[in-house]
C-alpha positions in Angstrom: -0.4 -0.1 0.3 0.8 3.3 -1.2 1.0 6.2 1.6 -0.1 9.6 -0.1 1.4 12.7 2.0 0.7 16.3 0.8 4.2 18.6 1.3 4.7 22.4 0.7 8.2 23.5 -0.1 9.3 27.2 0.5 11.4 28.8 -1.9 12.5 31.2 -4.5 10.2 31.8 -7.3 13.7 31.2 -9.7 14.0 28.3 -8.0 10.3 27.5 -8.2 10.8 27.8 -11.7 13.9 25.9 -12.1 12.3 22.7 -10.0 9.1 23.0 -12.3 11.1 22.9 -15.5 13.5 20.2 -14.8 11.3 17.9 -12.8 14.3 18.0 -10.3 14.6 19.1 -6.6 18.1 19.7 -5.0 18.5 18.2 -1.9 19.9 19.9 0.9 23.0 18.6 2.4 23.4 20.6 5.5 25.1 19.4 8.0 22.5 20.6 10.4 19.5 19.1 8.6 16.4 17.2 10.8 16.3 14.4 9.5 19.2 13.9 7.5 19.8 14.9 3.6 17.2 15.6 1.3 14.1 17.7 -0.3 12.2 19.0 3.1 8.4 19.9 2.8 5.9 20.9 5.7 2.9 19.6 6.1 0.8 22.8 6.4 1.2 26.1 3.6 1.8 28.8 5.8 4.6 27.2 7.7 6.4 26.8 4.0 4.6 30.4 3.7 6.7 31.3 6.4 10.2 30.0 5.2 10.0 31.4 2.0 9.1 34.4 3.5 12.8 35.0 4.2 13.5 35.4 0.4 13.0 38.2 -1.8 10.9 36.6 -3.8 9.2 34.0 -2.6 7.6 30.8 -3.3 5.5 27.8 -2.4 5.7 24.5 -4.3 3.0 22.1 -3.5 3.2 18.4 -4.0 2.0 15.1 -3.8 4.4 12.4 -2.4 4.2 8.8 -3.0 6.0 6.3 -1.1 5.0 2.8 -0.1 4.2 2.1 3.4 7.8 0.0 3.9 9.6 3.0 2.8 8.0 5.7 5.1 9.0 6.4 8.6 6.8 8.7 11.0 8.5 9.8 13.7 5.4 11.3 15.3 4.2 7.2 15.9 5.6 6.0 19.4 6.4 2.7 17.8 8.2 4.2 14.9 10.1 6.7 17.5 11.2 3.2 19.6 12.5 1.4 15.9 14.6 5.2 16.0 15.9 4.6 19.2 16.7 0.8 18.9 18.8 1.9 16.2 21.0 4.3 17.9 21.7 1.5 20.6 22.7 -0.7 17.8 25.3 1.9 16.6 26.2 2.8 19.8 27.0 -0.7 20.9 28.5 -1.3 17.4 31.7 1.2 18.1 30.9 3.2 15.2 32.5 6.4 16.6 31.9 8.4 13.3 28.1 9.1 14.3 29.4 10.6 17.8 31.4 13.2 16.4 30.1 16.8 15.9 27.1 18.4 18.3 23.7 16.8 18.8 22.3 18.2 15.9 25.1 17.1 13.5 24.7 13.5 15.1 20.8 13.3 14.3 21.3 14.3 10.8 24.2 11.4 10.4 22.3 9.0 12.6 19.2 10.1 10.3 20.9 9.8 7.3 22.4 6.3 8.4 18.8 4.7 9.5 17.4 6.1 6.1 20.2 4.3 4.2 20.3 0.9 6.8 16.2 0.4 6.5 16.0 1.7 2.7 13.8 3.9 3.5 12.5 7.0 1.0 10.5 9.1 3.1 10.6 10.5 6.8 8.2 13.1 8.7 8.2 14.5 12.2 6.8 17.2 14.1 9.5 19.3 16.0 9.9 22.5 18.0 9.3 25.5 15.7 12.5 27.7 14.6 10.0 30.3 14.4 10.1 32.9 17.0 7.4 34.7 16.6 5.9 35.4 19.8 7.9 33.0 21.5 7.9 34.6 24.9 4.3 35.2 25.0 3.6 31.4 24.0 6.7 30.3 26.4 5.1 31.9 29.3 1.9 29.5 29.1 4.2 26.5 28.5 3.0 26.4 25.3 5.3 25.5 21.9 5.0 26.1 18.8 5.7 23.2 16.8 5.9 22.3 13.2 5.8 19.0 10.8 8.8 18.3 8.4 8.7 16.2 5.7 12.2 15.0 4.5 12.3 12.8 0.9 15.6 11.2 0.4 14.1 9.7 -2.1 13.3 12.1 -5.0 11.8 9.6 -6.9 8.5 9.5 -4.3 8.1 13.3 -6.2 5.1 13.1 -8.1 6.6 16.0 -10.9 4.0 15.8 -13.0 1.4 17.4 -10.5 4.1 19.6 -8.9 1.9 23.1 -8.4 3.6 26.8 -7.7 1.4 28.4 -5.2 2.1 31.9 -4.8 
């Protein structure tokens, strides 16, 4: 069974046109990515709009992502979090020192890349504390944490290119 995910990618107008014309997203390969290297989408248009607004000429691409269920990890499910934790234990016991270099964020990125490769997974999603700092103090004052669900496509063949739509 396939899982269909709707995602929104914040970018620039020029990049959006390039993506549409070439049917190709460029994977992010920064060492501090939340879910490893891949193409990032938000579950909500508004989150992608916020992310894209950091650019002078923002654009949002609406995308369908189609992935076989066995190749999708949803870290909002406790059972999937447990599998990831078991993998972390496995790596730590194996003595793979390369994974522990860098800070926690770099370690997470490296580990996610390794986990995705190990399980032959193609798409991963999770909800994280938001990097949007608007009204942070006000929300913190009542113990509310702003969140965002991110979707990282490691295998870009899961993106349905003929259905991409530039929203703005």
